[in-house]
Residue, then its C-alpha position, 0 to 999 in steps of 0.5 A: m499500500m505504501t508503494c501505491r501511495l508513493i506512485l499515486c502521488l508522484p504525477v501530482v508532484m510532477l504536475t505541480m512542478v509543471l505549473h510552477a514552470v509555466s507560471a514563471i515564464p510570463l513573469n520572466k518575459s514581463y521582466d525582460k520586456a520591462r528591462d528592454l524598455y527601460r534601457e531604451g528610455i535611458a538611451f533616449r533621455r541621454s540623447g535629449q529625447h525626453e518624450a520618447a524616454r517617458q513613453r518607454f519608462t511608462a511602458a516598462i511600468k506597464a509591463d512590470s508594475a514593480f520595476t523600481a528603476a523605471y519609476s525612479a527614472l520617470g520621476e526624475l524626468y518629470f521633475e526635469k520637466k517641472s511636472y512636480a506632482e507627477a514627479l512626486r508620485c513616481c518618486r514615492k512609488a519608487q521609494q515604496l518599492g525599495a529605491a534608495n535615496m529618494s527622499r531629496q527628490i521627494g522633498l524638492s517636489y514638495y517644495y515646488l508644490h509649496q507643501y513646505d512642511d512635507a518638504l522639510e520632512a522629506l529633506q530631514q530624512a534625506l539627511q540620514e540617507e545622504p550624510e556626505n551630500n552637502m546639497v541636502p543641508y544646503q537646500l534645507a537652509q534655503l527652504y528655512a530662509q524662504l520661510g523666515n527661519y534665519r537661525e535655523s537656516i544658518h544652522y544648515y548653511q554651516q552644516d553644508l560648509s562643514i561637508d564642502s568648505a568651498h561651496t561659494a553660494a553657501w558662503y554668500e547666502l550664509g552672509m545674508m542670513w547673518f545680516n538678516v539676524t543683525e550680526p554684521a560682523k559675521a555677515i562681513q566674514a562670510f561675504e569676504k570668504a565668498a569673495i575669496m572663493g570667487c563669488r561674483q561681486d555684482a551690484v547686489f553683493l556690493f550693496n549687501s557688503g556695503v550696508a553691513w560695513l555701515q552697520l559696523q560703523q565702518t563708513d568709508k568701507g561701506i561708502a566704497c562698496l556702495l559707490k561700486a554698486q552704484e556704478a553697476q546700477p546707477d539708477d538703484e534707489q536703495i543704493g543712492f538712499n544708503l549712500a546719501q545717508a552715509f555721506y550726510g552722517k559723515g558730514d560730507f554734505e556736498a556728496a550727500v547733496s549729490q546723492w539726495e538729488k539722485v534719489l529725488r530724480l528717481q522718486p520725485t514725491n519722496a518728502f523725506a529725500m527732499f527734507m534731507l536734501g534741504k538739510s544737506y544744503m544747510g550743512k554746506g552753508e546754503m541756508e535759504k535754499g535748504m530751508a525752502l526745501c525742508d518747508k516744502a517737504t514738511a508741507t506734504g504732511t508726511i514729515k514730522 
């Protein structure tokens, strides 16, 4: 009886093995098809044919719904096209399927969708995934700066620079954060470091440096930076206003008159500039002209 049982069971076992083999064939074919489509998509993407690449990645996912690399590549492609909602969907799916280091892309997608709390959470996770990637703390620093949390922003700029001390943009932006929290000495240090690293010293850079020097009571250095900024942008009202104030405070009334007149040409109804122009004329000895301008400014009702 035992022998018969064994003989009777053998066909069942063999049938089960055949069924497993048959069911495995379509799965392998699906994977092979998805892999080939994915490779075609990568080739199209490298050649700049993004729509063809998108179609291949989508087809790869259709052939094999668990093809992780295709979701990841499709997410990157959507991100490059600024289709952030689609990028987020694909990147999150890739992450769910086990793709590594997806949190940074997810965080940036949330950021561009203006979902800042989710962006912060994802980028914090990215810090754990990519501890040596300085761009993660850099992007956190920029996001905190945008949200007005300058102290937290400073923390992440410093973390970025601890990984890459030659990150020029981070030095300059760190200077702006120190400026925003009224730490002009630290702002100047960061600006100077950025300049050494090759940061372009355009009108904005020179203006920020100049105002920081003025806050440190380094009037001559501040004026020097602001004059260079004005050469680059002669019609900038803020530059002219700060120069006028600096020259007036220094007692250089001739230069102050010149700068207040520039401000008034740009802002003819600026009563404060008119009043200060009058004060500057009085400072250089032209009392009658100065008093007339001060009276005219006061008559507007905006000067007390």
